[in-house]
C-alpha positions, 0 to 999 in steps of 0.5 A: 202207527195208529196216528199215522194211519189216521192222518193218511185216512184224512188225506185220502178222505179229503181227496175223495171229497168232490168239493175239497179235492178242487181246493189247492190246500187239500191237494198239497202237503208241506213236508215241513209242517209240524204235524206232518213232521211229527206224524208222517216223517217217522214212518217214511218211506212208507207214508211217502210211498202211499202219498205218491200212490195217491198222486202226490209228487215232490215239488221243488218249486219252494224251500218247504218241501211241498208234496 
């Protein structure tokens, strides 16, 4: 659980950063990414609900499951 919190804290911190928040790579997460699969998927649906509360939405534009 501590690892998941750490990842979510990093995502939140990046979104709060005025420079990083303008960069597309910090405004999306690829759900199929190895680190995301290892650290956030196991605590789904809570991690997904948190990310959605931050403003992330499901994108069905690709096969990678981007948030």
